[in-house]
C-alpha positions in Angstrom: -7.9 -91.7 54.9 -5.1 -92.1 52.5 -4.4 -88.6 50.5 -4.2 -88.8 46.9 -0.6 -88.2 46.4 -1.1 -87.8 42.5 -0.7 -84.0 40.5 -2.8 -82.8 38.1 -1.8 -80.3 35.2 -5.4 -80.5 33.8 -6.4 -76.9 34.3 -9.4 -76.4 32.2 -10.0 -72.8 32.7 -9.9 -69.9 35.8 -12.7 -67.8 36.8 -12.1 -65.0 39.5 -10.8 -67.0 42.2 -11.9 -70.5 41.0 -10.1 -72.7 39.6 -11.8 -75.8 37.2 -9.4 -78.4 37.0 -10.5 -81.6 34.6 -10.1 -85.2 35.7 -9.5 -84.8 39.3 -12.4 -86.3 41.0 -10.9 -88.2 43.8 -10.1 -85.2 45.3 -12.0 -85.1 49.0 -14.5 -81.9 48.7 -13.0 -79.5 51.3 -9.6 -81.0 50.7 -6.3 -78.2 50.9 -4.2 -78.2 47.6 -0.7 -76.6 46.7 -1.4 -74.6 43.7 2.5 -73.8 41.7 2.7 -71.4 38.7 4.5 -71.2 35.9 7.2 -68.7 37.4 7.3 -71.5 40.6 5.2 -69.3 43.1 3.2 -71.3 45.2 -0.3 -70.3 46.8 -2.9 -72.7 48.6 -6.5 -73.4 47.5 -9.6 -75.5 48.6 -11.9 -77.8 46.6 -15.2 -76.4 46.8 -17.3 -78.9 44.6 -16.1 -82.6 42.8 -18.1 -83.7 39.9 -16.9 -86.8 37.7 -15.8 -84.3 35.2 -14.2 -81.1 37.2 -12.7 -80.1 40.7 -14.2 -76.4 41.3 -10.8 -75.5 43.6 -11.0 -71.7 45.2 -7.6 -70.5 45.3 -6.8 -68.3 48.3 -4.7 -65.9 46.9 -4.5 -63.8 43.5 -4.5 -65.6 40.7 -2.9 -63.6 38.3 0.2 -65.5 37.0 -1.9 -69.0 36.7 -1.4 -69.8 33.7 -4.0 -72.8 32.1 -1.8 -74.9 30.5 1.4 -74.7 33.1 -0.2 -75.0 36.3 0.2 -77.8 39.0 -2.0 -79.0 41.5 -1.1 -80.8 44.5 -3.6 -82.4 47.2 -2.0 -81.3 50.4 -4.6 -82.6 53.0 -7.7 -84.1 52.8 -9.4 -81.5 54.5 -8.7 -77.8 55.9 -7.0 -78.0 59.1 -5.6 -75.5 61.5 -2.8 -75.4 64.4 -4.4 -74.6 67.5 -2.5 -74.3 71.2 -3.0 -72.3 74.5 -0.4 -70.0 73.2 -2.5 -68.9 70.8 -3.9 -66.2 73.3 -2.3 -62.9 73.0 -1.6 -63.5 69.4 -2.9 -62.0 66.1 -2.7 -63.9 62.7 -4.6 -63.1 59.2 -7.4 -64.6 57.9 -5.5 -68.0 57.0 -4.2 -68.3 60.5 -0.7 -66.8 59.8 1.1 -64.5 62.2 0.6 -60.9 61.8 2.0 -59.5 65.3 6.1 -60.8 63.8 6.2 -63.3 65.9 6.9 -67.0 65.4 4.3 -69.5 64.7 2.9 -71.5 67.3 3.9 -74.9 68.6 0.4 -76.9 67.8 -0.7 -78.9 71.1 -3.3 -80.1 67.9 -4.2 -79.9 63.9 -7.8 -80.0 64.1 -10.8 -79.0 61.5 -12.1 -75.6 60.5 -15.4 -77.1 59.8 -16.1 -78.0 63.3 -17.8 -80.6 64.5 -21.8 -80.4 65.1 -22.7 -80.3 68.1 -25.3 -83.0 69.1 -28.7 -81.3 70.7 -29.0 -84.0 73.3 -25.2 -83.0 74.7 -26.2 -79.7 75.0 -26.2 -77.6 78.1 -29.0 -74.8 79.0 -27.5 -71.6 78.8 -28.0 -70.3 82.3 -24.9 -67.8 83.0 -24.0 -64.1 83.2 -21.4 -62.5 80.7 -21.1 -58.8 81.4 -20.3 -56.7 79.2 -20.2 -53.5 80.7 -22.6 -51.5 78.5 -25.9 -50.9 80.4 -28.0 -51.4 76.9 -27.0 -54.9 77.1 -26.4 -56.1 80.5 -29.5 -54.4 82.1 -31.7 -55.0 79.0 -30.9 -57.7 76.5 -28.5 -59.9 78.9 -26.2 -61.8 77.0 -25.6 -65.5 78.4 -22.9 -67.7 77.8 -23.3 -70.3 74.7 -25.7 -67.3 73.6 -25.1 -66.2 70.0 -26.6 -62.6 69.9 -25.6 -60.3 66.8 -25.3 -57.0 66.3 -27.0 -55.0 63.5 -25.6 -51.5 62.7 -25.4 -49.2 59.9 -23.6 -47.6 57.6 -21.3 -45.1 59.4 -22.6 -46.1 63.2 -20.1 -47.4 65.0 -20.2 -51.0 65.1 -16.0 -51.4 65.3 -16.1 -49.2 68.3 -18.9 -51.0 70.2 -16.8 -54.2 69.5 -13.7 -52.4 70.5 -15.7 -51.7 74.0 -16.8 -55.1 74.1 -13.1 -56.7 74.0 -12.1 -54.3 77.0 -14.7 -54.6 79.4 -16.3 -58.2 78.5 -16.0 -60.3 81.4 -17.5 -63.7 83.6 -18.3 -62.7 87.2 -16.6 -65.7 89.2 -12.4 -65.8 90.7 -11.9 -69.5 89.3 -13.2 -68.4 85.7 -11.0 -68.5 82.5 -11.9 -66.0 80.0 -10.8 -65.2 76.7 -12.3 -63.2 73.6 -11.5 -64.2 69.8 -11.7 -61.8 67.5 -12.7 -62.4 63.5 -12.8 -59.7 61.5 -13.5 -60.0 58.1 -12.8 -56.7 55.6 -11.4 -53.9 57.8 -9.8 -51.6 56.1 -6.4 -50.7 56.5 -7.6 -47.5 58.7 -10.0 -49.8 61.1 -7.0 -52.2 61.2 -5.0 -49.6 62.6 -7.8 -48.5 65.4 -8.2 -52.4 66.5 -4.5 -52.3 66.9 -4.4 -48.9 68.7 -6.8 -50.2 71.3 -5.5 -53.7 72.2 -2.1 -52.1 72.6 -3.8 -49.2 74.4 -6.3 -51.2 76.8 -4.0 -54.4 77.7 -6.6 -56.4 76.2 -4.7 -58.4 73.6 -3.2 -60.1 77.3 -6.6 -62.5 76.7 -7.3 -62.0 73.3 -6.5 -64.3 69.9 -7.1 -62.4 66.6 -7.7 -63.1 63.3 -7.7 -60.2 60.5 -8.8 -60.2 57.1 -8.0 -56.8 55.1 -10.1 -55.5 52.6 -7.1 -55.4 50.3 -6.6 -59.6 50.7 -8.1 -61.6 48.9 -11.7 -62.4 48.8 -12.1 -65.9 49.1 -10.1 -65.7 52.4 -12.9 -64.0 54.4 -14.8 -67.3 54.2 -11.9 -69.1 55.8 -11.6 -66.4 58.8 -14.7 -67.0 61.1 -13.9 -70.5 60.8 -10.6 -70.1 61.6 -11.8 -67.9 65.0 -14.5 -70.3 66.0 -11.9 -73.3 65.6 -9.4 -71.7 68.2 -12.5 -70.6 70.1 -14.2 -74.4 71.0 -10.4 -75.7 71.6 -9.9 -73.2 74.7 -13.3 -73.9 75.5 -13.6 -77.3 75.6 -10.1 -78.4 75.4 -8.6 -75.6 78.0 -12.7 -75.3 79.8 -12.5 -71.7 79.4 -15.2 -69.1 78.5 -15.1 -67.8 75.3 -16.6 -65.0 73.9 -16.4 -64.4 70.1 -16.8 -61.2 68.1 -17.4 -61.4 64.3 -17.2 -58.5 62.5 -18.7 -57.5 59.6 -20.3 -60.5 58.8 -22.0 -58.5 55.5 -18.6 -58.3 54.1 -18.1 -62.5 54.6 -21.7 -62.8 52.8 -20.6 -60.4 49.8 -17.8 -62.9 49.4 -19.8 -65.6 49.7 -22.3 -63.7 46.9 -18.9 -63.2 44.9 -17.8 -66.9 44.8 -21.4 -67.9 43.6 -21.1 -65.7 40.8 -17.8 -67.1 39.6 -19.6 -70.1 39.6 -22.3 -69.4 37.7 -24.8 -70.4 40.3 -28.7 -69.5 40.1 -29.0 -66.3 42.4 -31.2 -66.1 45.6 -32.8 -63.4 47.6 -30.7 -60.1 45.8 -28.4 -62.5 44.1 -26.6 -63.9 47.5 -26.7 -67.5 47.0 -29.6 -69.9 48.2 -27.7 -71.6 50.4 -26.0 -68.4 52.6 -28.6 -69.7 55.6 -27.5 -73.0 55.7 -24.1 -71.3 55.5 -24.5 -68.9 58.0 -26.0 -71.6 60.4 -22.8 -73.5 60.3 -20.9 -70.6 61.6 -23.8 -69.1 64.3 -24.6 -72.7 65.8 -21.0 -73.5 67.0 -21.9 -71.4 69.9 -23.0 -73.3 72.7 -22.3 -75.4 75.9 -21.7 -79.1 76.2 -22.7 -81.6 79.1 -19.5 -82.9 80.7 -17.6 -79.5 80.1 -17.2 -76.5 81.7 -16.4 -74.5 79.1 -18.6 -72.4 76.5 -18.3 -70.4 73.4 -20.5 -67.2 72.8 -20.7 -65.2 69.4 -21.7 -61.7 69.2 -21.6 -61.8 65.5 -21.8 -57.8 63.7 -23.3 -57.1 60.2 -23.9 -53.5 58.7 -27.5 -53.6 57.4 -27.3 -52.3 53.6 -30.0 -49.0 53.6 -30.7 -50.1 57.6 -32.5 -52.6 56.5 -33.3 -55.1 58.6 -35.5 -57.0 56.7 -32.3 -57.5 54.2 -31.2 -61.1 53.7 -28.6 -60.6 55.8 -29.9 -59.6 58.8 -33.3 -61.2 57.9 -31.3 -64.5 57.9 -29.2 -63.5 61.1 -32.4 -63.2 63.1 -33.5 -66.8 62.5 -31.2 -68.2 63.4 -29.2 -66.5 66.5 -31.2 -65.9 69.9 -32.1 -61.9 69.8 -30.6 -59.1 68.4 -28.9 -55.8 69.2 -29.9 -52.7 67.1 -28.1 -49.8 66.7 -30.0 -46.4 66.2 -29.1 -43.8 63.8 -31.3 -41.0 65.3 -29.7 -41.9 68.8 -26.0 -41.4 67.0 -27.0 -38.2 66.0 -27.9 -37.2 68.9 -24.3 -37.5 70.2 -24.9 -40.5 72.1 -22.1 -43.7 72.8 -23.3 -46.8 72.5 -26.1 -45.4 70.2 -28.0 -48.8 71.4 -31.8 -48.6 70.5 -33.1 -50.9 73.7 -36.9 -51.3 72.2 -36.6 -53.3 69.2 -33.6 -55.3 70.9 -34.1 -58.8 72.1 -32.1 -61.7 73.9 -34.4 -64.7 73.8 -32.0 -66.5 77.0 -31.7 -63.5 79.4 -34.4 -64.8 82.2 -31.8 -67.3 82.0 -29.0 -65.3 83.0 -30.4 -63.2 85.2 -32.1 -63.1 88.9 -30.9 -64.1 92.3 -27.8 -65.6 92.6 -26.6 -64.4 89.1 -26.9 -60.9 89.0 -30.1 -59.7 91.2 -33.7 -60.5 92.2 -35.2 -57.2 90.7 -33.6 -57.6 87.2 -36.3 -58.5 85.6 -39.3 -56.4 87.1 -37.3 -53.4 87.0 -35.8 -54.2 83.2 -39.5 -54.5 82.9 -40.4 -51.1 84.3 -37.8 -48.8 82.5 -38.5 -50.4 79.7 -42.5 -49.7 79.9 -41.8 -46.1 80.9 -38.9 -45.4 78.2 -41.6 -46.5 75.6 -44.4 -44.4 77.1 -41.9 -41.2 76.9 -41.4 -42.1 73.2 -44.7 -42.2 72.2 -45.1 -39.3 74.3 -42.5 -37.4 71.7 -44.3 -38.5 68.8 -47.7 -36.6 70.3 -46.1 -33.8 71.0 -45.7 -33.1 67.0 -49.2 -33.5 66.5 -50.7 -31.4 69.9 -47.9 -29.3 70.8 -46.1 -29.8 74.0 -48.5 -27.0 75.6 -51.5 -30.0 76.0 -49.5 -32.7 77.8 -50.7 -33.7 81.1 -47.9 -33.8 84.3 -47.8 -37.2 83.8 -46.9 -36.9 79.9 -43.9 -34.4 81.2 -42.7 -36.4 83.9 -42.6 -39.5 81.2 -41.0 -37.4 78.9 -38.3 -36.6 81.8 -37.7 -39.9 82.3 -37.2 -40.6 78.5 -34.5 -37.9 78.0 -32.3 -38.8 81.3 -32.9 -42.2 80.3 -31.2 -41.9 76.8 -28.3 -39.3 78.2 -27.1 -41.7 81.6 -28.3 -45.2 81.1 -27.7 -45.5 77.5 -25.3 -42.8 76.4 -22.7 -43.6 78.8 -19.8 -43.7 76.4 -16.5 -45.5 77.2 -17.6 -46.1 80.8 -17.2 -49.8 82.1 -20.3 -50.3 83.9 -21.1 -53.3 86.1 -24.6 -54.8 86.5 -25.3 -53.4 89.9 -24.3 -49.9 89.2 -26.7 -50.6 86.1 -29.4 -51.6 88.3 -29.0 -48.8 91.0 -29.1 -46.1 88.0 -32.7 -47.6 87.0 -34.0 -47.3 90.1 -32.8 -43.6 90.2 -33.9 -43.0 86.6 -37.4 -44.1 88.5 -37.3 -40.9 90.6 -39.1 -39.2 87.8 -42.4 -41.5 87.7 -45.4 -41.6 90.5 -44.9 -44.6 92.7 -48.3 -45.1 91.9 -47.3 -45.6 87.9 -44.8 -48.6 89.2 -46.6 -51.3 88.1 -44.6 -53.9 87.2 -42.5 -53.8 90.0 -43.7 -55.3 93.5 -44.0 -52.8 96.5 -41.1 -55.6 98.5 -38.9 -54.5 95.6 -40.0 -51.1 96.0 -38.9 -50.4 99.3 -36.2 -52.9 99.3 -34.2 -50.7 96.1 -36.3 -47.3 95.2 -36.5 -46.5 98.7 -32.9 -47.5 100.2 -31.3 -46.3 97.0 -32.8 -42.7 96.9 -32.1 -42.1 100.6 -28.5 -43.8 100.7 -27.1 -40.3 100.0 -25.2 -41.6 97.2 -26.3 -39.4 94.5 -25.7 -39.8 90.8 -24.1 -36.7 89.1 -27.0 -35.4 87.6 -29.4 -36.2 90.2 
């Protein structure tokens, strides 16, 4: 497509981060423009909407100094693109792809659209390979599979950033010949949060396999719309051009949706639920659905988006719509956090819809599914008994009730509350069998006798004791 090179000086008015340009109906939707203020200051913008009368441009910077009568607009590109290269690994960029680490711009191998190319459903490969996060509550009970999108639902004050940092340090694919990278997209971070991640990158050595895009809270709000798309474009390039296994961690999607609402308000759009635009579902799907695997490529893009639920409300539009689009959820518990457990993941409301595809013999271990079911059932029973105590008192409990109560306490303390320990999947499964020592074997109805004889009996009699047994 031939670029329109005509310049415009017909700015009609400016509303927040939006600039309304009269008579520019030949600007392509999504195209990038250069905006020159009367002082000579240059900023970039993107065309959001085109009609016969106006082109609406979102300004990717502060609009201070842009006078209506004397601002000039030039078209730069027909669509938003970014430079990509395998040398991006180990680098830190801002939300628009500019280096933040003090190093030079990358030498691009390609310049590609940040909007991404939709994956034809017929071309998708079925996710079937395990990604180890080193966190037992995820690996053991809500297993992450290559090509999956598995969000983390957090609440204000819960350690979502600390869990993100732990994932950045520990996540890996099992297999000697696999090339693995992590792409980190952060939106609306405070200076303190950004400093925390930077220090963690340096201390853990995670930067060697990391590409980071960081948008700060004092950066232009509009930049948050670009940040996840920049991150996913880099991930897709590494996955499908260089056959790498790429894990994308996006935090915080709530900040992204707040930016989306701010832009919709500036455009005077009719609001939807709680003031968010009615197209938020579609917009979020253009981000989440970029995860997957493609036939003919050994690479994959896996997503862990993190969002903060306002008022811990899982029915809030952001969490609600995310749950519809993605394949499960990891839910953080305020109660477990108050108990001093880290990571405070409550496995009961959690779900990984693709878990069964990535576990079992040849992937994790043959007892994984049955053992997870048994541990889940015992923990749920122990939680029910805790609530029962509040009504009837602990004195009325049976001996079996006390077994389940003891199991729930130790399960939370040692399986969930692992701290910053990097725990392999085999270690997680062995720990699960050891925790079942509290439960009479006659109650283990979700694992067959062969598994009990092979794992429960052997693990409990091998002489290797964990610190709490």
